[in-house]
C-alpha positions as CSV (number, residue, x, y, z in Angstrom):
1,X,55.1,77.7,147.9
2,X,54.0,78.2,144.3
3,X,50.5,79.5,143.9
4,X,49.5,76.4,142.0
5,X,50.3,74.3,145.0
6,X,47.3,75.8,146.8
7,X,45.0,73.9,144.5
8,X,46.8,70.6,145.5
9,X,46.4,71.3,149.3
10,X,44.3,68.8,151.1
11,X,41.0,69.9,152.7
12,X,42.3,69.0,156.1
13,X,45.1,71.6,155.8
14,X,42.6,74.3,154.8
15,X,40.1,73.7,157.6
16,X,42.2,75.4,160.3
17,X,42.4,78.6,158.2
18,X,38.7,78.4,157.6
19,X,38.1,78.2,161.3
20,X,40.3,81.2,162.0
21,X,38.5,83.3,159.4
22,X,35.1,82.1,160.7
23,X,36.1,83.1,164.3
24,X,37.2,86.5,163.1
25,X,33.9,87.0,161.3
26,X,31.5,85.6,164.0
27,X,33.1,86.3,167.3
28,X,33.7,90.1,167.2
29,X,31.4,92.3,169.3
30,X,31.5,95.9,170.5
31,X,31.5,96.4,174.3
32,X,32.3,99.2,176.7
33,X,35.6,97.6,177.3
34,X,36.4,97.3,173.6
35,X,35.6,100.9,173.1
36,X,37.8,102.0,175.9
37,X,40.6,99.7,174.7
38,X,40.3,101.2,171.2
39,X,40.6,104.7,172.6
40,X,43.7,103.7,174.6
41,X,45.4,102.0,171.7
42,X,44.5,104.8,169.3
43,X,46.2,107.3,171.6
44,X,49.2,105.1,172.1
45,X,49.6,104.7,168.4
46,X,48.9,108.4,167.8
47,X,51.6,109.5,170.3
48,X,54.2,107.4,168.6
49,X,53.2,108.5,165.2
50,X,53.3,112.2,166.1
51,X,56.7,111.7,167.6
52,X,57.8,110.1,164.3
53,X,56.2,112.8,162.2
54,X,58.1,115.5,164.1
55,X,61.4,113.7,163.5
56,X,63.0,114.6,160.1
57,X,65.3,111.6,160.3
58,X,62.2,109.3,160.2
59,X,61.2,110.7,156.8
60,X,64.7,110.7,155.5
61,X,65.1,107.0,156.4
62,X,61.7,105.5,155.8
63,X,59.9,108.0,153.6
64,X,56.2,109.0,154.1
65,X,54.5,105.6,153.5
66,X,55.0,104.3,157.0
67,X,53.5,107.4,158.5
68,X,50.5,107.3,156.2
69,X,50.0,103.6,156.9
70,X,50.3,104.1,160.7
71,X,47.8,107.0,160.6
72,X,45.3,105.0,158.5
73,X,45.6,101.9,160.8
74,X,45.3,104.1,164.0
75,X,42.1,105.7,162.7
76,X,40.8,102.2,161.7
77,X,41.6,100.9,165.2
78,X,39.5,103.7,166.6
79,X,36.6,103.2,164.2
80,X,36.6,99.4,164.7
81,X,36.5,98.9,168.5
82,X,36.0,95.1,168.3
83,X,36.2,92.6,171.0
84,X,37.2,89.3,169.3
85,X,36.0,87.2,172.2
86,X,39.2,85.2,172.5
87,X,41.4,88.3,173.3
88,X,43.6,88.3,176.4
89,X,41.7,90.3,179.1
90,X,43.9,92.5,181.2
91,X,42.1,93.6,184.4
92,X,43.1,96.9,185.8
93,X,42.7,97.0,189.6
94,X,43.9,100.6,190.1
95,X,43.5,103.1,187.2
96,X,40.3,101.9,185.6
97,X,38.5,101.2,188.9
98,X,39.6,104.7,190.1
99,X,38.3,106.3,186.9
100,X,35.0,104.4,187.2
101,X,34.7,105.5,190.8
102,X,35.5,109.1,189.9
103,X,32.9,109.2,187.1
104,X,30.3,107.7,189.3
105,X,31.0,110.2,192.1
106,X,28.0,112.3,193.1
107,X,28.4,116.0,192.2
108,X,25.2,117.4,193.5
109,X,21.5,116.5,194.1
110,X,18.8,117.9,191.9
111,X,15.2,117.4,193.0
112,X,16.1,114.5,195.2
113,X,18.0,112.9,192.3
114,X,21.7,112.3,192.6
115,X,23.7,113.7,189.6
116,X,27.1,111.9,189.0
117,X,30.1,113.4,187.3
118,X,29.5,111.2,184.3
119,X,25.9,112.5,184.0
120,X,27.3,116.0,184.1
121,X,30.1,115.5,181.6
122,X,28.0,113.7,178.9
123,X,25.9,116.8,178.1
124,X,29.0,118.9,178.0
125,X,30.6,116.4,175.6
126,X,27.5,116.5,173.4
127,X,27.3,120.3,173.4
128,X,31.0,120.7,172.6
129,X,30.6,118.2,169.7
130,X,27.6,120.0,168.3
131,X,29.3,123.4,168.5
132,X,32.4,122.2,166.7
133,X,30.4,120.4,164.1
134,X,28.6,123.7,163.5
135,X,31.8,125.6,163.3
136,X,33.4,123.1,160.8
137,X,30.2,123.1,158.7
138,X,30.0,126.9,158.6
139,X,33.7,127.2,157.6
140,X,33.3,124.7,154.8
141,X,30.1,126.4,153.6
142,X,31.8,129.8,153.5
143,X,34.8,128.4,151.6
144,X,32.6,126.5,149.1
145,X,30.5,129.7,148.6
146,X,33.7,131.7,148.0
147,X,35.0,129.1,145.5
148,X,31.7,128.7,143.6
149,X,31.7,132.5,143.0
150,X,35.0,132.5,141.3
151,X,34.9,133.1,137.5
152,X,35.4,130.1,135.3
153,X,38.7,129.8,133.4
154,X,37.9,129.5,129.7
155,X,41.5,129.4,128.3
156,X,41.4,126.4,126.0
157,X,45.2,126.0,126.2
158,X,45.1,125.6,130.0
159,X,42.2,123.2,129.7
160,X,44.3,121.1,127.3
161,X,47.2,121.1,129.8
162,X,44.8,120.0,132.5
163,X,43.4,117.2,130.3
164,X,46.9,116.0,129.6
165,X,47.7,115.8,133.3
166,X,44.5,114.5,134.7
167,X,43.1,112.6,131.7
168,X,39.7,114.3,132.0
169,X,37.9,117.6,131.6
170,X,37.8,119.4,134.9
171,X,36.0,122.6,135.9
172,X,38.7,125.3,136.1
173,X,38.3,128.6,137.9
174,X,40.4,131.7,138.2
175,X,41.1,133.5,141.5
176,X,42.7,136.9,142.1
177,X,45.7,136.0,144.2
178,X,46.1,133.2,146.7
179,X,47.6,129.9,145.8
180,X,46.4,127.0,143.6
181,X,44.0,124.5,145.2
182,X,41.5,121.8,144.3
183,X,38.2,121.3,146.1
184,X,35.2,119.0,145.9
185,X,34.6,115.6,147.4
186,X,33.1,113.9,144.3
187,X,33.6,116.4,141.4
188,X,37.0,118.1,141.8
189,X,37.3,121.7,140.7
190,X,40.8,123.3,140.1
191,X,41.3,126.9,141.1
192,X,44.4,128.7,139.6
193,X,45.5,132.2,140.6
194,X,46.0,134.8,137.9
195,X,49.8,134.7,138.0
196,X,52.0,134.6,134.9
197,X,52.9,130.9,134.9
198,X,54.6,129.2,132.0
199,X,53.3,126.0,130.5
200,X,56.0,124.0,132.3
201,X,55.0,125.7,135.6
202,X,51.3,125.0,135.1
203,X,52.1,121.4,134.4
204,X,53.9,121.1,137.8
205,X,51.1,122.9,139.6
206,X,48.4,120.7,138.0
207,X,50.3,117.6,138.8
208,X,50.6,118.6,142.5
209,X,46.9,119.5,142.9
210,X,45.8,116.3,141.1
211,X,47.8,114.3,143.7
212,X,45.5,115.8,146.3
213,X,42.5,114.4,144.5
214,X,44.1,111.0,143.8
215,X,45.0,110.7,147.5
216,X,41.4,111.6,148.6
217,X,42.8,114.4,150.8
218,X,39.4,116.1,150.9
219,X,37.9,113.0,152.4
220,X,40.7,112.6,154.9
221,X,40.3,116.2,156.0
222,X,36.6,115.7,156.4
223,X,37.1,112.5,158.5
224,X,39.6,114.3,160.8
225,X,37.2,117.2,161.2
226,X,34.4,114.9,162.2
227,X,36.6,112.9,164.6
228,X,37.9,116.2,166.2
229,X,34.4,117.3,166.7
230,X,33.3,114.0,168.2
231,X,36.4,113.6,170.4
232,X,37.2,117.3,171.0
233,X,38.7,116.6,174.4
234,X,41.6,114.5,172.9
235,X,44.6,116.8,172.3
236,X,46.5,114.2,170.3
237,X,43.7,114.1,167.7
238,X,44.0,117.8,167.2
239,X,47.7,117.5,166.8
240,X,47.2,114.7,164.2
241,X,44.7,116.9,162.3
242,X,47.3,119.7,162.1
243,X,50.3,117.5,161.3
244,X,48.5,115.4,158.8
245,X,48.1,118.4,156.5
246,X,51.9,118.7,156.4
247,X,52.4,115.0,155.7
248,X,49.7,115.1,152.9
249,X,51.3,118.1,151.4
250,X,54.7,116.4,151.4
251,X,53.2,113.3,149.8
252,X,51.9,115.4,146.9
253,X,55.4,117.0,146.5
254,X,57.0,113.6,146.4
255,X,54.4,112.3,143.9
256,X,55.4,115.1,141.5
257,X,59.1,114.8,142.2
258,X,59.1,111.1,141.1
259,X,58.1,112.2,137.6
260,X,60.9,114.8,137.3
261,X,64.7,114.8,136.8
262,X,67.1,116.9,139.0
263,X,66.6,120.0,137.0
264,X,62.9,119.6,137.0
265,X,62.9,119.2,140.8
266,X,64.8,122.5,141.2
267,X,62.2,124.2,138.9
268,X,59.4,122.7,141.0
269,X,60.6,124.4,144.2
270,X,61.2,127.6,142.3
271,X,57.5,127.5,141.4
272,X,56.6,127.0,145.1
273,X,58.8,129.9,146.2
274,X,57.4,132.1,143.4
275,X,53.8,131.3,144.3
276,X,54.4,131.8,148.0
277,X,55.9,135.3,147.3
278,X,52.9,136.3,145.1
279,X,50.4,134.8,147.6
280,X,52.0,136.7,150.4
281,X,50.9,139.9,148.7
282,X,47.3,138.8,149.0
283,X,47.0,138.3,152.8
284,X,43.3,138.8,152.7
285,X,42.7,135.9,150.3
286,X,41.0,132.9,152.1
287,X,43.5,130.6,150.5
288,X,46.7,132.7,150.7
289,X,48.7,130.7,153.2
290,X,48.0,127.1,152.4
291,X,51.6,126.9,151.2
292,X,52.8,127.7,154.7
293,X,51.8,124.2,155.9
294,X,54.2,122.5,156.0
295,X,56.7,125.4,156.2
296,X,58.4,126.1,152.9
297,X,61.9,125.6,154.5
298,X,60.9,122.0,155.5
299,X,59.5,121.3,152.1
300,X,62.7,122.5,150.4
301,X,65.0,120.6,152.7
302,X,63.1,117.3,152.2
303,X,62.8,117.9,148.5
304,X,66.6,118.4,148.2
305,X,67.0,115.0,149.9
306,X,64.3,113.3,147.8
307,X,66.7,111.0,145.9
308,X,68.2,109.9,149.2
309,X,64.7,109.4,150.7
310,X,63.6,107.2,147.8
311,X,66.8,105.1,147.9
312,X,66.7,104.5,151.7
313,X,63.0,104.0,152.0
314,X,63.1,101.3,149.4
315,X,65.4,99.4,151.8
316,X,63.9,100.0,155.2
317,X,60.2,101.1,154.7
318,X,58.9,97.5,154.3
319,X,60.3,96.5,157.7
320,X,58.5,99.4,159.3
321,X,55.4,98.6,157.4
322,X,55.5,95.0,158.8
323,X,56.1,96.2,162.3
324,X,53.2,98.7,162.2
325,X,50.8,96.1,160.8
326,X,51.9,93.5,163.4
327,X,51.4,96.1,166.3
328,X,47.9,96.9,164.9
329,X,46.9,93.2,164.7
330,X,48.3,92.5,168.2
331,X,46.3,95.4,169.6
332,X,43.1,93.4,168.9
333,X,44.4,90.5,171.1
334,X,44.4,92.6,174.3
335,X,41.3,94.0,176.0
336,X,41.5,96.2,179.1
337,X,38.8,95.9,181.7
338,X,38.2,97.3,185.1
339,X,38.7,94.6,187.8
340,X,38.2,94.5,191.5
341,X,39.8,97.6,193.1
342,X,42.8,97.1,195.2
343,X,41.2,99.0,198.1
344,X,38.4,96.5,198.4
């Protein structure tokens, strides 16, 4: 249908769509069952995504975009635990009732008051979350303090290169050793090590680091840290936090490779190898081993197949995008609840 035909559609044909959107806006509510369902779907999606992330064939065939889309929708499914009201209710008569009975089981009696397992686990959950939040906050504060103490880089030529790549004047700092990095949630600051880079090499480095900012990688890292602190007992979330760094690093590599020809791509990986060797000599540097994730060998192998990845992902990625989106939408049509136990 041509877009102009929408203006000729009768009101009677539009009313059902209005009703659907109204139901989606008015009916959703958050219940204990919807939160449990969201956790279940989140871990199911996460397990599948982690399996795909660990498979090199997946990236070679579909590229990185389906993995990024799946990760984003999985996190959105966790953060939006909605019960649409008209969803299909699946009553569990074995697992969920057994879990509810286990959590309600009396562990001990304190002052004549019965203390259940759930009442014992909730404080432990809260303490673990607070401890991890403190650890993450302390780590970020230490790193920010270290970065803020770095001397500013005043070379006008490098500032001109940065302006050409990013389109703006960014604060630049110089570090003794380590690897290049960008930090700052709102105002990005670029840190460049004091290595003898050429202008062409600096151009590649600046493009890579700017991809981190354009992709909001700092915000993604912060979100995953907060979720890991909140749901510290979920091992799949920790695996996602670790593996997502590899995927985001590869995404930045691919973003730079799209702007280069074959010779430029070879030079790009020469820069990575050169930087890794020089950073290896500064093991005590807080940012010395960021290039180790993902492993350099994996980055090189996928980079050499970049043309093939771009060609194949253009054919097949959209189908996987559609499948992931449909699975995410269908997950809202099922709600799991504890029913009458089989043993009653």
